[in-house]
C-alpha positions in Angstrom: -55.0 10.7 -162.4 -55.7 11.8 -165.8 -56.8 15.4 -166.9 -60.1 13.8 -167.9 -60.5 12.0 -164.2 -59.9 15.1 -162.9 -62.5 17.3 -164.7 -64.9 14.2 -163.9 -64.3 14.7 -160.2 -64.6 18.5 -160.4 -67.7 18.3 -162.2 -69.2 15.6 -159.4 -68.1 18.0 -156.4 -70.1 20.7 -158.0 -73.0 19.0 -158.7 -73.1 17.7 -155.4 -72.6 21.0 -153.9 -75.3 22.8 -155.9 -77.7 19.7 -155.4 -77.3 20.2 -151.7 -77.6 23.7 -151.8 -80.7 23.6 -154.1 -82.2 21.1 -151.5 -81.4 23.5 -148.6 -83.2 26.2 -150.6 -86.2 24.2 -151.3 -86.8 23.7 -147.6 -85.3 26.9 -146.6 -88.6 27.8 -144.5 -88.0 24.3 -142.6 -84.4 25.2 -141.8 -84.8 28.7 -140.8 -83.4 30.1 -143.7 -84.8 33.2 -145.3 -88.3 32.3 -147.5 -87.3 33.9 -150.7 -84.8 31.1 -151.2 -87.6 28.6 -151.4 -89.2 30.9 -153.9 -86.0 31.2 -155.9 -85.7 27.3 -155.8 -89.1 26.7 -157.2 -89.2 29.6 -159.6 -86.0 29.5 -161.2 -86.0 26.1 -162.7 -89.6 26.6 -164.1 -88.5 29.8 -165.9 -85.2 27.9 -167.3 -87.3 25.1 -168.4 -89.8 27.5 -169.9 -86.8 29.8 -171.8 -85.2 26.4 -172.8 -88.8 24.9 -174.7 -89.3 28.7 -176.3 -85.5 28.6 -177.7 -85.9 25.1 -179.0 -89.1 26.2 -180.6 -87.6 29.2 -182.3 -84.4 27.5 -183.2 -86.8 24.9 -185.1 -89.3 27.7 -186.4 -85.9 29.7 -187.7 -84.6 26.4 -189.2 -87.9 25.8 -191.3 -88.0 29.5 -192.4 -84.2 29.4 -193.8 -84.5 26.1 -195.1 -85.0 25.9 -199.1 -88.4 23.8 -200.2 -87.3 20.4 -201.3 -87.1 19.8 -205.3 -90.6 18.5 -206.7 -90.3 14.8 -207.4 -90.5 14.1 -211.2 -92.9 11.3 -212.5 -90.9 9.1 -214.6 -92.5 7.6 -218.0 -93.0 3.9 -217.6 -90.7 2.0 -219.6 -91.6 -0.3 -222.5 -91.2 -3.9 -221.6 -88.7 -5.6 -223.4 -89.6 -8.2 -226.4 -88.2 -11.7 -226.0 -86.7 -13.2 -229.1 -87.1 -16.7 -229.6 -83.9 -18.5 -231.0 
């Protein structure tokens, strides 16, 4: 197995364990687990997504603030039409 495959396997296993833990936390009252697990399973992702949206909007605003204005476009004067010479 290559190193990339080992990392992929570890990411897969960790994701599967977190997914099972999340589902168990979401249904904590039905499984006889403490009810605060359900509150955290619902509240934590909402908090993270709101913070993510705020960070992205702050990043866009900061980029707009620090980016210099584009140079104004200069209008070029029209060129004179070329005259045809008869031979």
